[in-house]
PDB file of N, CA, C and O in Angstrom:
ATOM      1  N   MET A   1      24.222 -49.568 -32.087  1.00  0.00           N
ATOM      2  CA  MET A   1      22.852 -49.492 -31.656  1.00  0.00           C
ATOM      3  C   MET A   1      22.765 -49.114 -30.176  1.00  0.00           C
ATOM      4  O   MET A   1      21.914 -48.332 -29.752  1.00  0.00           O
ATOM      5  N   GLN A   2      23.668 -49.695 -29.426  1.00  0.00           N
ATOM      6  CA  GLN A   2      23.726 -49.424 -27.985  1.00  0.00           C
ATOM      7  C   GLN A   2      24.041 -47.945 -27.728  1.00  0.00           C
ATOM      8  O   GLN A   2      23.460 -47.318 -26.842  1.00  0.00           O
ATOM      9  N   GLU A   3      24.975 -47.402 -28.522  1.00  0.00           N
ATOM     10  CA  GLU A   3      25.354 -45.991 -28.371  1.00  0.00           C
ATOM     11  C   GLU A   3      24.164 -45.066 -28.631  1.00  0.00           C
ATOM     12  O   GLU A   3      23.944 -44.092 -27.911  1.00  0.00           O
ATOM     13  N   LYS A   4      23.412 -45.393 -29.664  1.00  0.00           N
ATOM     14  CA  LYS A   4      22.243 -44.575 -30.011  1.00  0.00           C
ATOM     15  C   LYS A   4      21.229 -44.590 -28.864  1.00  0.00           C
ATOM     16  O   LYS A   4      20.687 -43.546 -28.502  1.00  0.00           O
ATOM     17  N   LYS A   5      20.977 -45.751 -28.301  1.00  0.00           N
ATOM     18  CA  LYS A   5      20.060 -45.858 -27.158  1.00  0.00           C
ATOM     19  C   LYS A   5      20.578 -45.046 -25.982  1.00  0.00           C
ATOM     20  O   LYS A   5      19.820 -44.355 -25.301  1.00  0.00           O
ATOM     21  N   GLN A   6      21.910 -45.142 -25.752  1.00  0.00           N
ATOM     22  CA  GLN A   6      22.510 -44.404 -24.634  1.00  0.00           C
ATOM     23  C   GLN A   6      22.363 -42.901 -24.847  1.00  0.00           C
ATOM     24  O   GLN A   6      22.053 -42.173 -23.903  1.00  0.00           O
ATOM     25  N   ARG A   7      22.580 -42.428 -26.071  1.00  0.00           N
ATOM     26  CA  ARG A   7      22.427 -41.007 -26.371  1.00  0.00           C
ATOM     27  C   ARG A   7      20.973 -40.569 -26.186  1.00  0.00           C
ATOM     28  O   ARG A   7      20.709 -39.494 -25.648  1.00  0.00           O
ATOM     29  N   GLU A   8      20.048 -41.391 -26.629  1.00  0.00           N
ATOM     30  CA  GLU A   8      18.626 -41.074 -26.458  1.00  0.00           C
ATOM     31  C   GLU A   8      18.262 -41.008 -24.978  1.00  0.00           C
ATOM     32  O   GLU A   8      17.529 -40.117 -24.550  1.00  0.00           O
ATOM     33  N   ASN A   9      18.776 -41.954 -24.205  1.00  0.00           N
ATOM     34  CA  ASN A   9      18.525 -41.954 -22.766  1.00  0.00           C
ATOM     35  C   ASN A   9      19.141 -40.736 -22.093  1.00  0.00           C
ATOM     36  O   ASN A   9      18.528 -40.115 -21.224  1.00  0.00           O
ATOM     37  N   ASP A  10      20.372 -40.399 -22.507  1.00  0.00           N
ATOM     38  CA  ASP A  10      21.028 -39.206 -21.956  1.00  0.00           C
ATOM     39  C   ASP A  10      20.241 -37.940 -22.303  1.00  0.00           C
ATOM     40  O   ASP A  10      20.056 -37.056 -21.467  1.00  0.00           O
ATOM     41  N   GLU A  11      19.782 -37.877 -23.558  1.00  0.00           N
ATOM     42  CA  GLU A  11      19.004 -36.714 -24.001  1.00  0.00           C
ATOM     43  C   GLU A  11      17.702 -36.622 -23.204  1.00  0.00           C
ATOM     44  O   GLU A  11      17.314 -35.535 -22.776  1.00  0.00           O
ATOM     45  N   LYS A  12      17.033 -37.747 -23.005  1.00  0.00           N
ATOM     46  CA  LYS A  12      15.794 -37.764 -22.225  1.00  0.00           C
ATOM     47  C   LYS A  12      16.071 -37.365 -20.776  1.00  0.00           C
ATOM     48  O   LYS A  12      15.283 -36.628 -20.183  1.00  0.00           O
ATOM     49  N   ALA A  13      17.161 -37.832 -20.205  1.00  0.00           N
ATOM     50  CA  ALA A  13      17.527 -37.476 -18.830  1.00  0.00           C
ATOM     51  C   ALA A  13      17.795 -35.980 -18.730  1.00  0.00           C
ATOM     52  O   ALA A  13      17.389 -35.336 -17.762  1.00  0.00           O
ATOM     53  N   ASN A  14      18.481 -35.425 -19.732  1.00  0.00           N
ATOM     54  CA  ASN A  14      18.745 -33.985 -19.740  1.00  0.00           C
ATOM     55  C   ASN A  14      17.448 -33.183 -19.834  1.00  0.00           C
ATOM     56  O   ASN A  14      17.279 -32.180 -19.140  1.00  0.00           O
ATOM     57  N   ILE A  15      16.535 -33.631 -20.694  1.00  0.00           N
ATOM     58  CA  ILE A  15      15.250 -32.945 -20.845  1.00  0.00           C
ATOM     59  C   ILE A  15      14.464 -33.029 -19.542  1.00  0.00           C
ATOM     60  O   ILE A  15      13.866 -32.041 -19.115  1.00  0.00           O
ATOM     61  N   ASP A  16      14.459 -34.200 -18.906  1.00  0.00           N
ATOM     62  CA  ASP A  16      13.764 -34.359 -17.628  1.00  0.00           C
ATOM     63  C   ASP A  16      14.375 -33.470 -16.552  1.00  0.00           C
ATOM     64  O   ASP A  16      13.657 -32.847 -15.769  1.00  0.00           O
ATOM     65  N   GLN A  17      15.697 -33.414 -16.516  1.00  0.00           N
ATOM     66  CA  GLN A  17      16.372 -32.571 -15.526  1.00  0.00           C
ATOM     67  C   GLN A  17      16.038 -31.103 -15.762  1.00  0.00           C
ATOM     68  O   GLN A  17      15.796 -30.357 -14.813  1.00  0.00           O
ATOM     69  N   GLN A  18      16.026 -30.690 -17.022  1.00  0.00           N
ATOM     70  CA  GLN A  18      15.680 -29.300 -17.338  1.00  0.00           C
ATOM     71  C   GLN A  18      14.239 -29.002 -16.930  1.00  0.00           C
ATOM     72  O   GLN A  18      13.950 -27.920 -16.418  1.00  0.00           O
ATOM     73  N   ALA A  19      13.337 -29.953 -17.154  1.00  0.00           N
ATOM     74  CA  ALA A  19      11.936 -29.757 -16.765  1.00  0.00           C
ATOM     75  C   ALA A  19      11.818 -29.624 -15.247  1.00  0.00           C
ATOM     76  O   ALA A  19      11.055 -28.792 -14.758  1.00  0.00           O
ATOM     77  N   ARG A  20      12.566 -30.435 -14.501  1.00  0.00           N
ATOM     78  CA  ARG A  20      12.546 -30.311 -13.039  1.00  0.00           C
ATOM     79  C   ARG A  20      13.101 -28.963 -12.596  1.00  0.00           C
ATOM     80  O   ARG A  20      12.578 -28.347 -11.668  1.00  0.00           O
ATOM     81  N   MET A  21      14.163 -28.505 -13.260  1.00  0.00           N
ATOM     82  CA  MET A  21      14.743 -27.201 -12.919  1.00  0.00           C
ATOM     83  C   MET A  21      13.742 -26.081 -13.200  1.00  0.00           C
ATOM     84  O   MET A  21      13.597 -25.159 -12.397  1.00  0.00           O
ATOM     85  N   TRP A  22      13.057 -26.163 -14.333  1.00  0.00           N
ATOM     86  CA  TRP A  22      12.059 -25.147 -14.665  1.00  0.00           C
ATOM     87  C   TRP A  22      10.924 -25.163 -13.644  1.00  0.00           C
ATOM     88  O   TRP A  22      10.429 -24.115 -13.229  1.00  0.00           O
ATOM     89  N   ASP A  23      10.522 -26.367 -13.249  1.00  0.00           N
ATOM     90  CA  ASP A  23       9.471 -26.487 -12.250  1.00  0.00           C
ATOM     91  C   ASP A  23       9.912 -25.863 -10.925  1.00  0.00           C
ATOM     92  O   ASP A  23       9.133 -25.158 -10.283  1.00  0.00           O
ATOM     93  N   GLN A  24      11.140 -26.118 -10.519  1.00  0.00           N
ATOM     94  CA  GLN A  24      11.666 -25.544  -9.281  1.00  0.00           C
ATOM     95  C   GLN A  24      11.775 -24.023  -9.397  1.00  0.00           C
ATOM     96  O   GLN A  24      11.452 -23.301  -8.454  1.00  0.00           O
ATOM     97  N   ASP A  25      12.233 -23.537 -10.561  1.00  0.00           N
ATOM     98  CA  ASP A  25      12.308 -22.094 -10.789  1.00  0.00           C
ATOM     99  C   ASP A  25      10.921 -21.454 -10.699  1.00  0.00           C
ATOM    100  O   ASP A  25      10.769 -20.371 -10.135  1.00  0.00           O
ATOM    101  N   LYS A  26       9.916 -22.127 -11.254  1.00  0.00           N
ATOM    102  CA  LYS A  26       8.550 -21.609 -11.203  1.00  0.00           C
ATOM    103  C   LYS A  26       8.064 -21.537  -9.761  1.00  0.00           C
ATOM    104  O   LYS A  26       7.461 -20.543  -9.358  1.00  0.00           O
ATOM    105  N   LYS A  27       8.322 -22.578  -8.987  1.00  0.00           N
ATOM    106  CA  LYS A  27       7.920 -22.578  -7.579  1.00  0.00           C
ATOM    107  C   LYS A  27       8.612 -21.462  -6.812  1.00  0.00           C
ATOM    108  O   LYS A  27       7.979 -20.764  -6.020  1.00  0.00           O
ATOM    109  N   ASN A  28       9.920 -21.289  -7.045  1.00  0.00           N
ATOM    110  CA  ASN A  28      10.664 -20.218  -6.374  1.00  0.00           C
ATOM    111  C   ASN A  28      10.112 -18.848  -6.756  1.00  0.00           C
ATOM    112  O   ASN A  28       9.960 -17.973  -5.903  1.00  0.00           O
ATOM    113  N   TYR A  29       9.815 -18.667  -8.036  1.00  0.00           N
ATOM    114  CA  TYR A  29       9.263 -17.402  -8.510  1.00  0.00           C
ATOM    115  C   TYR A  29       7.920 -17.120  -7.849  1.00  0.00           C
ATOM    116  O   TYR A  29       7.682 -16.009  -7.377  1.00  0.00           O
ATOM    117  N   GLU A  30       7.043 -18.117  -7.811  1.00  0.00           N
ATOM    118  CA  GLU A  30       5.724 -17.933  -7.210  1.00  0.00           C
ATOM    119  C   GLU A  30       5.826 -17.635  -5.715  1.00  0.00           C
ATOM    120  O   GLU A  30       5.073 -16.810  -5.198  1.00  0.00           O
ATOM    121  N   GLU A  31       6.742 -18.292  -5.023  1.00  0.00           N
ATOM    122  CA  GLU A  31       6.938 -18.009  -3.595  1.00  0.00           C
ATOM    123  C   GLU A  31       7.425 -16.583  -3.381  1.00  0.00           C
ATOM    124  O   GLU A  31       6.953 -15.888  -2.481  1.00  0.00           O
ATOM    125  N   GLU A  32       8.367 -16.150  -4.208  1.00  0.00           N
ATOM    126  CA  GLU A  32       8.906 -14.793  -4.083  1.00  0.00           C
ATOM    127  C   GLU A  32       7.831 -13.749  -4.401  1.00  0.00           C
ATOM    128  O   GLU A  32       7.721 -12.737  -3.709  1.00  0.00           O
ATOM    129  N   GLU A  33       7.049 -13.995  -5.439  1.00  0.00           N
ATOM    130  CA  GLU A  33       5.972 -13.068  -5.788  1.00  0.00           C
ATOM    131  C   GLU A  33       4.937 -12.997  -4.666  1.00  0.00           C
ATOM    132  O   GLU A  33       4.441 -11.919  -4.339  1.00  0.00           O
ATOM    133  N   SER A  34       4.621 -14.138  -4.087  1.00  0.00           N
ATOM    134  CA  SER A  34       3.669 -14.165  -2.983  1.00  0.00           C
ATOM    135  C   SER A  34       4.213 -13.393  -1.786  1.00  0.00           C
ATOM    136  O   SER A  34       3.483 -12.639  -1.142  1.00  0.00           O
ATOM    137  N   ARG A  35       5.488 -13.582  -1.494  1.00  0.00           N
ATOM    138  CA  ARG A  35       6.122 -12.862  -0.389  1.00  0.00           C
ATOM    139  C   ARG A  35       6.092 -11.356  -0.653  1.00  0.00           C
ATOM    140  O   ARG A  35       5.776 -10.569   0.239  1.00  0.00           O
ATOM    141  N   LEU A  36       6.422 -10.966  -1.878  1.00  0.00           N
ATOM    142  CA  LEU A  36       6.414  -9.537  -2.222  1.00  0.00           C
ATOM    143  C   LEU A  36       5.007  -8.950  -2.142  1.00  0.00           C
ATOM    144  O   LEU A  36       4.824  -7.840  -1.643  1.00  0.00           O
ATOM    145  N   ARG A  37       4.009  -9.697  -2.636  1.00  0.00           N
ATOM    146  CA  ARG A  37       2.631  -9.204  -2.569  1.00  0.00           C
ATOM    147  C   ARG A  37       2.188  -9.001  -1.124  1.00  0.00           C
ATOM    148  O   ARG A  37       1.558  -7.996  -0.796  1.00  0.00           O
ATOM    149  N   SER A  38       2.518  -9.957  -0.270  1.00  0.00           N
ATOM    150  CA  SER A  38       2.112  -9.811   1.131  1.00  0.00           C
ATOM    151  C   SER A  38       2.865  -8.664   1.792  1.00  0.00           C
ATOM    152  O   SER A  38       2.289  -7.950   2.613  1.00  0.00           O
ATOM    153  N   ARG A  39       4.129  -8.473   1.457  1.00  0.00           N
ATOM    154  CA  ARG A  39       4.919  -7.358   2.003  1.00  0.00           C
ATOM    155  C   ARG A  39       4.341  -6.023   1.560  1.00  0.00           C
ATOM    156  O   ARG A  39       4.187  -5.107   2.368  1.00  0.00           O
ATOM    157  N   ILE A  40       4.022  -5.913   0.271  1.00  0.00           N
ATOM    158  CA  ILE A  40       3.445  -4.679  -0.268  1.00  0.00           C
ATOM    159  C   ILE A  40       2.092  -4.412   0.373  1.00  0.00           C
ATOM    160  O   ILE A  40       1.769  -3.272   0.706  1.00  0.00           O
ATOM    161  N   LYS A  41       1.301  -5.472   0.545  1.00  0.00           N
ATOM    162  CA  LYS A  41      -0.009  -5.325   1.173  1.00  0.00           C
ATOM    163  C   LYS A  41       0.136  -4.813   2.606  1.00  0.00           C
ATOM    164  O   LYS A  41      -0.632  -3.954   3.040  1.00  0.00           O
ATOM    165  N   ALA A  42       1.116  -5.335   3.340  1.00  0.00           N
ATOM    166  CA  ALA A  42       1.342  -4.895   4.722  1.00  0.00           C
ATOM    167  C   ALA A  42       1.796  -3.435   4.757  1.00  0.00           C
ATOM    168  O   ALA A  42       1.345  -2.660   5.601  1.00  0.00           O
ATOM    169  N   ILE A  43       2.684  -3.066   3.844  1.00  0.00           N
ATOM    170  CA  ILE A  43       3.166  -1.673   3.781  1.00  0.00           C
ATOM    171  C   ILE A  43       2.006  -0.738   3.449  1.00  0.00           C
ATOM    172  O   ILE A  43       1.862   0.315   4.070  1.00  0.00           O
ATOM    173  N   ASN A  44       1.179  -1.116   2.473  1.00  0.00           N
ATOM    174  CA  ASN A  44       0.030  -0.283   2.107  1.00  0.00           C
ATOM    175  C   ASN A  44      -0.935  -0.144   3.273  1.00  0.00           C
ATOM    176  O   ASN A  44      -1.486   0.931   3.505  1.00  0.00           O
ATOM    177  N   LYS A  45      -1.137  -1.232   4.007  1.00  0.00           N
ATOM    178  CA  LYS A  45      -2.034  -1.184   5.161  1.00  0.00           C
ATOM    179  C   LYS A  45      -1.475  -0.242   6.227  1.00  0.00           C
ATOM    180  O   LYS A  45      -2.219   0.546   6.812  1.00  0.00           O
ATOM    181  N   ASP A  46      -0.158  -0.321   6.483  1.00  0.00           N
ATOM    182  CA  ASP A  46       0.482   0.575   7.451  1.00  0.00           C
ATOM    183  C   ASP A  46       0.369   2.033   7.007  1.00  0.00           C
ATOM    184  O   ASP A  46       0.084   2.918   7.815  1.00  0.00           O
ATOM    185  N   ASN A  47       0.594   2.272   5.717  1.00  0.00           N
ATOM    186  CA  ASN A  47       0.503   3.643   5.199  1.00  0.00           C
ATOM    187  C   ASN A  47      -0.917   4.185   5.339  1.00  0.00           C
ATOM    188  O   ASN A  47      -1.112   5.333   5.735  1.00  0.00           O
ATOM    189  N   ALA A  48      -1.902   3.358   5.012  1.00  0.00           N
ATOM    190  CA  ALA A  48      -3.295   3.794   5.131  1.00  0.00           C
ATOM    191  C   ALA A  48      -3.637   4.105   6.584  1.00  0.00           C
ATOM    192  O   ALA A  48      -4.320   5.087   6.875  1.00  0.00           O
ATOM    193  N   SER A  49      -3.160   3.270   7.480  1.00  0.00           N
ATOM    194  CA  SER A  49      -3.416   3.500   8.900  1.00  0.00           C
ATOM    195  C   SER A  49      -2.774   4.805   9.361  1.00  0.00           C
ATOM    196  O   SER A  49      -3.390   5.583  10.090  1.00  0.00           O
ATOM    197  N   TYR A  50      -1.535   5.043   8.934  1.00  0.00           N
ATOM    198  CA  TYR A  50      -0.828   6.270   9.300  1.00  0.00           C
ATOM    199  C   TYR A  50      -1.560   7.495   8.759  1.00  0.00           C
ATOM    200  O   TYR A  50      -1.723   8.490   9.466  1.00  0.00           O
ATOM    201  N   LEU A  51      -1.996   7.419   7.510  1.00  0.00           N
ATOM    202  CA  LEU A  51      -2.702   8.546   6.908  1.00  0.00           C
ATOM    203  C   LEU A  51      -4.031   8.802   7.609  1.00  0.00           C
ATOM    204  O   LEU A  51      -4.413   9.954   7.815  1.00  0.00           O
ATOM    205  N   MET A  52      -4.732   7.746   7.973  1.00  0.00           N
ATOM    206  CA  MET A  52      -5.999   7.919   8.688  1.00  0.00           C
ATOM    207  C   MET A  52      -5.759   8.556  10.057  1.00  0.00           C
ATOM    208  O   MET A  52      -6.562   9.374  10.508  1.00  0.00           O
ATOM    209  N   GLN A  53      -4.666   8.189  10.716  1.00  0.00           N
ATOM    210  CA  GLN A  53      -4.329   8.816  12.000  1.00  0.00           C
ATOM    211  C   GLN A  53      -4.069  10.301  11.811  1.00  0.00           C
ATOM    212  O   GLN A  53      -4.484  11.123  12.628  1.00  0.00           O
ATOM    213  N   GLN A  54      -3.370  10.643  10.713  1.00  0.00           N
ATOM    214  CA  GLN A  54      -3.108  12.056  10.439  1.00  0.00           C
ATOM    215  C   GLN A  54      -4.404  12.816  10.190  1.00  0.00           C
ATOM    216  O   GLN A  54      -4.582  13.927  10.690  1.00  0.00           O
ATOM    217  N   VAL A  55      -5.303  12.223   9.424  1.00  0.00           N
ATOM    218  CA  VAL A  55      -6.588  12.866   9.137  1.00  0.00           C
ATOM    219  C   VAL A  55      -7.378  13.045  10.423  1.00  0.00           C
ATOM    220  O   VAL A  55      -7.943  14.112  10.663  1.00  0.00           O
ATOM    221  N   ASP A  56      -7.420  12.009  11.252  1.00  0.00           N
ATOM    222  CA  ASP A  56      -8.137  12.108  12.527  1.00  0.00           C
ATOM    223  C   ASP A  56      -7.536  13.182  13.423  1.00  0.00           C
ATOM    224  O   ASP A  56      -8.260  13.955  14.050  1.00  0.00           O
ATOM    225  N   ALA A  57      -6.195  13.227  13.479  1.00  0.00           N
ATOM    226  CA  ALA A  57      -5.536  14.241  14.314  1.00  0.00           C
ATOM    227  C   ALA A  57      -5.832  15.645  13.787  1.00  0.00           C
ATOM    228  O   ALA A  57      -6.065  16.572  14.563  1.00  0.00           O
ATOM    229  N   LYS A  58      -5.820  15.790  12.478  1.00  0.00           N
ATOM    230  CA  LYS A  58      -6.104  17.102  11.889  1.00  0.00           C
ATOM    231  C   LYS A  58      -7.550  17.517  12.171  1.00  0.00           C
ATOM    232  O   LYS A  58      -7.822  18.662  12.530  1.00  0.00           O
ATOM    233  N   ASN A  59      -8.460  16.575  12.003  1.00  0.00           N
ATOM    234  CA  ASN A  59      -9.873  16.892  12.276  1.00  0.00           C
ATOM    235  C   ASN A  59     -10.091  17.196  13.749  1.00  0.00           C
ATOM    236  O   ASN A  59     -10.897  18.059  14.094  1.00  0.00           O
ATOM    237  N   LYS A  60      -9.388  16.504  14.602  1.00  0.00           N
ATOM    238  CA  LYS A  60      -9.528  16.730  16.040  1.00  0.00           C
ATOM    239  C   LYS A  60      -8.992  18.117  16.410  1.00  0.00           C
ATOM    240  O   LYS A  60      -9.583  18.820  17.230  1.00  0.00           O
ATOM    241  N   ASN A  61      -7.868  18.503  15.798  1.00  0.00           N
ATOM    242  CA  ASN A  61      -7.251  19.790  16.115  1.00  0.00           C
ATOM    243  C   ASN A  61      -8.012  20.970  15.514  1.00  0.00           C
ATOM    244  O   ASN A  61      -7.876  22.096  15.993  1.00  0.00           O
ATOM    245  N   HIS A  62      -8.795  20.736  14.494  1.00  0.00           N
ATOM    246  CA  HIS A  62      -9.517  21.828  13.845  1.00  0.00           C
ATOM    247  C   HIS A  62     -11.004  21.808  14.229  1.00  0.00           C
ATOM    248  O   HIS A  62     -11.881  22.085  13.411  1.00  0.00           O
ATOM    249  N   ALA A  63     -11.243  21.490  15.433  1.00  0.00           N
ATOM    250  CA  ALA A  63     -12.631  21.492  15.927  1.00  0.00           C
ATOM    251  C   ALA A  63     -13.060  22.935  16.182  1.00  0.00           C
ATOM    252  O   ALA A  63     -12.328  23.875  15.871  1.00  0.00           O
ATOM    253  N   ARG A  64     -14.215  23.092  16.734  1.00  0.00           N
ATOM    254  CA  ARG A  64     -14.718  24.427  17.023  1.00  0.00           C
ATOM    255  C   ARG A  64     -13.802  25.148  18.012  1.00  0.00           C
ATOM    256  O   ARG A  64     -12.991  24.533  18.705  1.00  0.00           O
ATOM    257  N   MET A  65     -13.957  26.461  18.051  1.00  0.00           N
ATOM    258  CA  MET A  65     -13.158  27.250  18.992  1.00  0.00           C
ATOM    259  C   MET A  65     -13.558  26.904  20.418  1.00  0.00           C
ATOM    260  O   MET A  65     -14.717  26.614  20.711  1.00  0.00           O
ATOM    261  N   ASN A  66     -12.571  26.943  21.283  1.00  0.00           N
ATOM    262  CA  ASN A  66     -12.917  26.719  22.691  1.00  0.00           C
ATOM    263  C   ASN A  66     -13.615  27.985  23.216  1.00  0.00           C
ATOM    264  O   ASN A  66     -13.537  29.035  22.579  1.00  0.00           O
ATOM    265  N   PRO A  67     -14.275  27.898  24.337  1.00  0.00           N
ATOM    266  CA  PRO A  67     -15.066  29.051  24.834  1.00  0.00           C
ATOM    267  C   PRO A  67     -14.244  30.324  25.023  1.00  0.00           C
ATOM    268  O   PRO A  67     -14.749  31.418  24.770  1.00  0.00           O
ATOM    269  N   ASN A  68     -12.997  30.210  25.459  1.00  0.00           N
ATOM    270  CA  ASN A  68     -12.173  31.415  25.639  1.00  0.00           C
ATOM    271  C   ASN A  68     -11.879  32.084  24.307  1.00  0.00           C
ATOM    272  O   ASN A  68     -11.948  33.308  24.194  1.00  0.00           O
ATOM    273  N   GLU A  69     -11.544  31.270  23.280  1.00  0.00           N
ATOM    274  CA  GLU A  69     -11.298  31.839  21.964  1.00  0.00           C
ATOM    275  C   GLU A  69     -12.556  32.504  21.423  1.00  0.00           C
ATOM    276  O   GLU A  69     -12.494  33.585  20.839  1.00  0.00           O
ATOM    277  N   MET A  70     -13.680  31.861  21.619  1.00  0.00           N
ATOM    278  CA  MET A  70     -14.952  32.410  21.132  1.00  0.00           C
ATOM    279  C   MET A  70     -15.247  33.750  21.791  1.00  0.00           C
ATOM    280  O   MET A  70     -15.689  34.692  21.132  1.00  0.00           O
ATOM    281  N   ALA A  71     -15.001  33.830  23.086  1.00  0.00           N
ATOM    282  CA  ALA A  71     -15.253  35.091  23.800  1.00  0.00           C
ATOM    283  C   ALA A  71     -14.346  36.201  23.271  1.00  0.00           C
ATOM    284  O   ALA A  71     -14.787  37.340  23.119  1.00  0.00           O
ATOM    285  N   LEU A  72     -13.082  35.879  22.990  1.00  0.00           N
ATOM    286  CA  LEU A  72     -12.150  36.884  22.474  1.00  0.00           C
ATOM    287  C   LEU A  72     -12.493  37.295  21.037  1.00  0.00           C
ATOM    288  O   LEU A  72     -12.358  38.464  20.677  1.00  0.00           O
ATOM    289  N   ASN A  73     -12.926  36.355  20.237  1.00  0.00           N
ATOM    290  CA  ASN A  73     -13.150  36.623  18.813  1.00  0.00           C
ATOM    291  C   ASN A  73     -14.581  37.024  18.466  1.00  0.00           C
ATOM    292  O   ASN A  73     -14.853  37.381  17.320  1.00  0.00           O
ATOM    293  N   LYS A  74     -15.491  36.973  19.419  1.00  0.00           N
ATOM    294  CA  LYS A  74     -16.899  37.246  19.130  1.00  0.00           C
ATOM    295  C   LYS A  74     -17.118  38.613  18.473  1.00  0.00           C
ATOM    296  O   LYS A  74     -17.839  38.691  17.478  1.00  0.00           O
ATOM    297  N   PRO A  75     -16.524  39.691  18.992  1.00  0.00           N
ATOM    298  CA  PRO A  75     -16.740  40.992  18.328  1.00  0.00           C
ATOM    299  C   PRO A  75     -16.192  41.019  16.898  1.00  0.00           C
ATOM    300  O   PRO A  75     -16.815  41.590  16.003  1.00  0.00           O
ATOM    301  N   ILE A  76     -15.055  40.416  16.692  1.00  0.00           N
ATOM    302  CA  ILE A  76     -14.452  40.389  15.346  1.00  0.00           C
ATOM    303  C   ILE A  76     -15.320  39.569  14.404  1.00  0.00           C
ATOM    304  O   ILE A  76     -15.553  39.966  13.262  1.00  0.00           O
ATOM    305  N   LEU A  77     -15.798  38.421  14.884  1.00  0.00           N
ATOM    306  CA  LEU A  77     -16.660  37.582  14.061  1.00  0.00           C
ATOM    307  C   LEU A  77     -17.972  38.288  13.736  1.00  0.00           C
ATOM    308  O   LEU A  77     -18.458  38.189  12.609  1.00  0.00           O
ATOM    309  N   ARG A  78     -18.548  38.990  14.692  1.00  0.00           N
ATOM    310  CA  ARG A  78     -19.795  39.722  14.469  1.00  0.00           C
ATOM    311  C   ARG A  78     -19.582  40.798  13.397  1.00  0.00           C
ATOM    312  O   ARG A  78     -20.417  40.975  12.511  1.00  0.00           O
ATOM    313  N   GLU A  79     -18.459  41.509  13.489  1.00  0.00           N
ATOM    314  CA  GLU A  79     -18.156  42.566  12.517  1.00  0.00           C
ATOM    315  C   GLU A  79     -17.976  41.975  11.120  1.00  0.00           C
ATOM    316  O   GLU A  79     -18.494  42.520  10.145  1.00  0.00           O
ATOM    317  N   ALA A  80     -17.245  40.866  11.019  1.00  0.00           N
ATOM    318  CA  ALA A  80     -17.033  40.223   9.720  1.00  0.00           C
ATOM    319  C   ALA A  80     -18.356  39.738   9.141  1.00  0.00           C
ATOM    320  O   ALA A  80     -18.594  39.857   7.939  1.00  0.00           O
ATOM    321  N   ASN A  81     -19.206  39.198   9.987  1.00  0.00           N
ATOM    322  CA  ASN A  81     -20.514  38.718   9.529  1.00  0.00           C
ATOM    323  C   ASN A  81     -21.377  39.870   9.012  1.00  0.00           C
ATOM    324  O   ASN A  81     -22.067  39.724   8.004  1.00  0.00           O
ATOM    325  N   GLN A  82     -21.340  41.007   9.695  1.00  0.00           N
ATOM    326  CA  GLN A  82     -22.105  42.171   9.251  1.00  0.00           C
ATOM    327  C   GLN A  82     -21.589  42.695   7.913  1.00  0.00           C
ATOM    328  O   GLN A  82     -22.373  43.086   7.049  1.00  0.00           O
ATOM    329  N   LYS A  83     -20.267  42.699   7.750  1.00  0.00           N
ATOM    330  CA  LYS A  83     -19.704  43.159   6.474  1.00  0.00           C
ATOM    331  C   LYS A  83     -20.110  42.221   5.328  1.00  0.00           C
ATOM    332  O   LYS A  83     -20.400  42.677   4.223  1.00  0.00           O
ATOM    333  N   LEU A  84     -20.128  40.916   5.597  1.00  0.00           N
ATOM    334  CA  LEU A  84     -20.557  39.972   4.563  1.00  0.00           C
ATOM    335  C   LEU A  84     -22.020  40.176   4.191  1.00  0.00           C
ATOM    336  O   LEU A  84     -22.377  40.109   3.015  1.00  0.00           O
ATOM    337  N   LYS A  85     -22.873  40.425   5.189  1.00  0.00           N
ATOM    338  CA  LYS A  85     -24.300  40.675   4.930  1.00  0.00           C
ATOM    339  C   LYS A  85     -24.472  41.968   4.142  1.00  0.00           C
ATOM    340  O   LYS A  85     -25.322  42.047   3.256  1.00  0.00           O
ATOM    341  N   ALA A  86     -23.675  42.974   4.458  1.00  0.00           N
ATOM    342  CA  ALA A  86     -23.778  44.259   3.766  1.00  0.00           C
ATOM    343  C   ALA A  86     -23.365  44.110   2.300  1.00  0.00           C
ATOM    344  O   ALA A  86     -23.930  44.767   1.426  1.00  0.00           O
ATOM    345  N   MET A  87     -22.398  43.262   2.037  1.00  0.00           N
ATOM    346  CA  MET A  87     -21.916  43.063   0.664  1.00  0.00           C
ATOM    347  C   MET A  87     -22.905  42.270  -0.167  1.00  0.00           C
ATOM    348  O   MET A  87     -22.916  42.404  -1.391  1.00  0.00           O
ATOM    349  N   SER A  88     -23.715  41.467   0.443  1.00  0.00           N
ATOM    350  CA  SER A  88     -24.656  40.613  -0.296  1.00  0.00           C
ATOM    351  C   SER A  88     -25.864  41.325  -0.775  1.00  0.00           C
ATOM    352  O   SER A  88     -26.727  40.717  -1.408  1.00  0.00           O
TER     353      SER A  88
END
């Protein structure tokens, strides 16, 4: 009878230990997932910032012609505009 009780107690202790291990594994998994999510979020934020800087730089560089360029290109632009009007 004593042996049976001891086996039952051992079995219960093993089940309890396994439950604690599963609980610890779950906590470790959740911590790792949280760390990965925050890392991915930071990387995405950095990428978005970099892309926005590129867009801003591109828009800044493709602004209107400066006055010297306009003076040089004015006759060519006038001719192109007249040809477009003639075609319409």
